[in-house]
C-alpha positions in Angstrom: 27.6 -24.5 25.4 24.0 -24.6 25.0 22.0 -26.6 27.7 18.9 -28.5 27.1 16.9 -25.9 29.0 18.2 -23.0 27.0 17.4 -25.1 23.7 14.1 -26.1 25.0 13.3 -22.3 25.6 14.6 -21.7 22.2 12.4 -24.1 20.5 9.4 -22.7 22.5 10.2 -19.1 21.4 10.6 -20.0 17.8 7.3 -21.8 18.0 5.6 -18.8 19.2 7.2 -16.6 16.6 6.0 -19.1 14.0 2.6 -18.8 15.2 2.5 -15.1 14.9 3.8 -15.3 11.4 1.3 -17.7 10.4 -1.5 -15.2 11.9 0.2 -12.3 10.0 0.0 -14.4 6.7 -3.6 -15.1 7.2 -4.4 -11.4 8.2 -2.5 -10.3 5.0 -4.4 -12.9 2.7 -7.8 -11.6 3.8 -6.7 -7.8 3.7 -5.6 -8.4 0.1 -8.9 -9.8 -1.0 -10.7 -7.0 1.1 -9.0 -4.1 -0.9 -9.1 -6.0 -4.3 -12.8 -6.4 -3.8 -13.2 -2.5 -2.6 -11.2 -1.6 -5.8 -13.5 -3.7 -8.1 -16.5 -2.4 -6.7 -15.6 1.2 -7.4 -15.2 0.3 -11.1 -18.9 0.5 -11.9 -19.2 3.9 -10.3 -16.2 5.1 -12.1 -17.9 4.0 -15.4 -21.0 6.1 -14.3 -18.9 9.3 -13.6 -17.1 8.5 -17.0 -20.6 8.7 -18.8 -21.4 11.7 -17.0 -18.3 13.5 -18.2 -19.0 12.3 -21.7 -22.3 13.7 -22.0 -21.2 16.9 -20.0 -18.3 17.5 -22.3 -20.5 17.3 -25.3 -22.7 20.0 -23.9 -19.9 22.1 -22.8 -18.2 22.1 -26.2 -21.6 22.9 -27.8 -21.7 26.1 -25.6 -18.0 26.9 -26.0 -17.1 26.5 -22.5 -13.8 25.0 -21.0 -14.1 21.9 -18.9 -13.5 22.5 -15.3 -10.1 20.8 -14.3 -8.7 21.1 -17.7 -5.9 23.4 -18.8 -2.1 23.8 -19.4 -1.0 22.8 -15.7 0.6 26.1 -15.2 1.6 27.1 -11.6 3.3 24.8 -8.7 3.3 21.1 -8.8 2.2 18.9 -6.0 2.8 15.4 -5.4 0.8 13.0 -3.0 2.7 9.8 -2.0 1.1 6.9 -0.6 3.1 4.8 1.6 2.3 2.8 4.8 2.0 3.1 8.5 3.1 -0.3 9.5 6.4 -2.4 8.9 7.2 -5.9 8.2 6.5 -5.3 4.4 9.9 -5.5 3.0 11.2 -2.6 0.5 7.5 -1.5 -0.1 8.3 2.1 1.3 11.7 2.2 0.0 10.5 1.7 -3.6 7.8 4.3 -3.5 10.3 6.7 -1.6 13.0 6.4 -4.3 10.1 6.7 -7.1 8.9 9.9 -5.6 12.5 11.5 -4.9 13.1 10.8 -8.5 10.0 12.7 -9.5 10.9 15.7 -7.5 14.5 16.0 -8.5 13.5 18.8 -11.1 12.4 21.5 -8.5 10.5 22.4 -5.5 7.1 20.3 -5.0 4.4 20.7 -2.6 4.3 17.2 -0.9 1.5 15.4 0.5 2.2 12.1 2.3 -0.3 9.3 3.2 1.6 6.9 5.7 3.9 7.6 8.4 6.7 5.3 7.3 7.0 6.8 4.0 6.9 10.1 5.5 9.9 9.4 7.8 12.0 8.2 4.8 11.2 11.1 2.8 12.1 13.5 5.6 15.5 11.7 6.2 16.1 12.5 2.5 15.6 16.1 3.0 11.8 16.3 1.6 9.6 16.6 4.6 5.7 16.3 4.1 3.9 19.6 3.7 0.7 17.6 4.5 0.6 14.2 6.4 -2.2 11.5 6.7 -2.4 8.2 8.1 -4.0 5.2 6.5 -7.3 3.6 7.6 -7.2 0.2 9.3 -10.0 -1.1 6.9 -12.0 -0.4 3.8 -14.7 1.5 6.0 -12.1 4.4 6.2 -11.1 4.7 2.8 -14.0 7.2 1.9 -13.3 9.5 4.7 -9.4 9.8 3.8 -10.3 10.3 0.0 -12.7 13.3 1.0 -10.2 14.9 3.1 -7.3 14.5 0.3 -9.8 16.0 -2.1 -10.4 19.3 0.1 -6.8 19.5 0.5 -6.3 19.5 -3.2 -9.0 22.0 -3.6 -7.2 24.2 -1.0 -3.9 23.7 -2.9 -5.3 25.1 -6.2 -7.3 28.0 -4.6 -4.7 29.3 -2.2 -1.3 27.6 -2.8 -1.2 28.3 -6.7 -0.9 24.6 -7.4 -1.6 24.0 -11.2 -0.6 20.4 -11.5 -1.3 17.4 -9.0 0.2 13.9 -9.1 -0.5 10.9 -7.3 2.3 8.2 -6.9 1.8 4.8 -5.2 2.6 1.0 -5.3 0.5 -1.5 -7.2 0.6 -5.1 -7.7 1.6 -6.4 -11.0 2.0 -10.0 -11.8 4.7 -11.5 -9.2 5.9 -8.0 -8.6 4.2 -7.1 -5.2 5.0 -3.4 -5.3 5.5 -1.4 -8.5 5.6 2.4 -8.1 3.2 4.2 -10.6 1.8 7.7 -10.8 -1.4 9.4 -11.9 -2.1 12.9 -12.8 -5.1 14.2 -10.9 -5.2 17.7 -12.2 -5.5 19.1 -14.6 -7.5 16.3 -16.4 -5.2 14.5 -18.8 -5.9 16.0 -22.6 -5.8 12.3 -23.8 -8.3 11.4 -21.4 -10.8 14.2 -22.5 -10.0 13.6 -26.1 -10.9 9.8 -25.7 -14.2 10.9 -23.9 -14.9 13.3 -26.5 -14.5 10.8 -29.5 -16.1 7.9 -27.7 -19.4 6.7 -29.0 -22.4 7.3 -26.6 -23.9 3.9 -25.4 -27.3 4.8 -26.0 -29.6 6.3 -28.6 -29.7 9.8 -27.3 -27.7 12.0 -24.9 -29.2 12.5 -21.4 -31.1 15.7 -20.6 -28.9 17.9 -18.5 -31.2 20.0 -16.0 -28.7 21.3 -13.6 -26.3 24.3 -14.1 -23.6 23.1 -16.5 -20.6 24.5 -14.4 -21.8 23.2 -11.1 -22.5 19.8 -12.7 -19.2 19.5 -14.5 -17.4 20.4 -11.4 -19.0 18.0 -9.3 -18.2 15.3 -12.0 -14.7 16.3 -11.8 -14.6 15.8 -8.2 -16.2 12.5 -8.4 -13.5 11.5 -10.8 -11.0 12.6 -8.2 -12.6 10.4 -5.8 -12.9 7.4 -7.7 -8.9 7.9 -9.0 -7.7 8.4 -5.4 -10.1 5.8 -4.0 -8.8 3.0 -6.3 -5.1 4.2 -5.8 -5.6 3.6 -2.1 -7.1 0.3 -2.4 -4.5 -0.8 -5.0 -1.6 0.5 -2.6 -3.0 -1.1 0.4 -3.4 -4.4 -1.5 0.2 -4.1 -2.6 1.1 -3.3 1.0 -0.2 -6.5 2.5 1.1 -8.5 -0.5 4.5 -7.3 0.3 4.0 -8.3 3.8 2.8 -11.7 2.9 5.8 -12.2 0.9 8.1 -11.1 3.8 6.1 -13.3 6.1 6.6 -16.4 3.8 10.3 -15.8 3.7 10.2 -15.3 7.5 8.5 -18.5 7.8 10.8 -20.4 5.7 13.7 -19.2 7.8 12.0 -20.0 11.0 11.4 -23.5 9.8 15.1 -23.9 9.0 16.2 -22.5 12.4 13.5 -24.7 14.2 15.0 -27.9 12.2 18.3 -26.8 13.4 17.5 -26.2 17.0 15.5 -29.7 17.0 18.5 -31.7 15.8 20.8 -29.7 18.3 18.5 -30.4 21.0 18.4 -34.3 20.2 22.1 -34.2 20.0 22.4 -32.5 23.4 19.8 -34.9 24.8 21.6 -38.1 23.5 24.9 -36.7 24.9 23.3 -36.1 28.3 21.7 -39.7 28.5 25.1 -41.1 27.4 26.8 -39.2 30.2 24.5 -40.1 32.8 24.8 -43.8 31.7 28.4 -43.6 31.9 28.1 -42.2 35.4 26.0 -44.9 36.5 28.0 -47.6 35.1 31.1 -46.0 36.5 29.5 -45.8 39.9 28.4 -49.5 39.6 32.2 -50.5 38.7 33.4 -48.5 41.7 31.0 -50.1 44.1 31.7 -53.6 42.9 35.5 -53.1 43.0 35.2 -52.0 46.7 33.2 -55.1 47.5 
């Protein structure tokens, strides 16, 4: 039978856990907005890179050259999976792991994983990561991580015979905190190139290209990779914190229910203790009076 002391300790512990959960909810809410702003801030730069590709594609076609990064995608396939390094985010890593495993069913794939927990699940499923990276703790670390990924992708295409690179990550969509999706990084999607080639230039005349066309286009393709990977990381981290926020909200409801049950039980035990002590006092008084 639970005593008043044990119930009091349980109530105090529950209160401490509730305080921790509320703190994690606040941190997740702030982090979601932080990464959403980072993704929004990248939109203007993405438009600038897109305009550069539009101008470069026109000059390349006029010269009869092939756009760097475009092609038929022959060679090995590589897949980059973005998970998480921390837990308490529900089924976030399970969803992206199942999505990645489904994409790798067709054959061997060079696998890069960002996030220790997703890497552990993939390894348990028999798909260990060939390249492993950890996620930054804030927006400031995103650029360095993206640069390292681009360097790795370049190494894959030059030395590993990779001809097609995909990126898989979770994204918030409506009330769904983590919905897996995939982007093809290389070669550049043909539909995307056709869209750029057919789009109207927003000015009266095309910009004058002074640099060497191959170098300029190679740099623009790298910048597009930077934009796509950066936005994917920001979306994935916002989705992670949204999943954690949902998990903490469910935990808070459970804790409140448990706390209410403990308080009710504590009041009941306290009343029983008071009643028992009063009965002992009355019984003692009756015994003394009878003796007198």
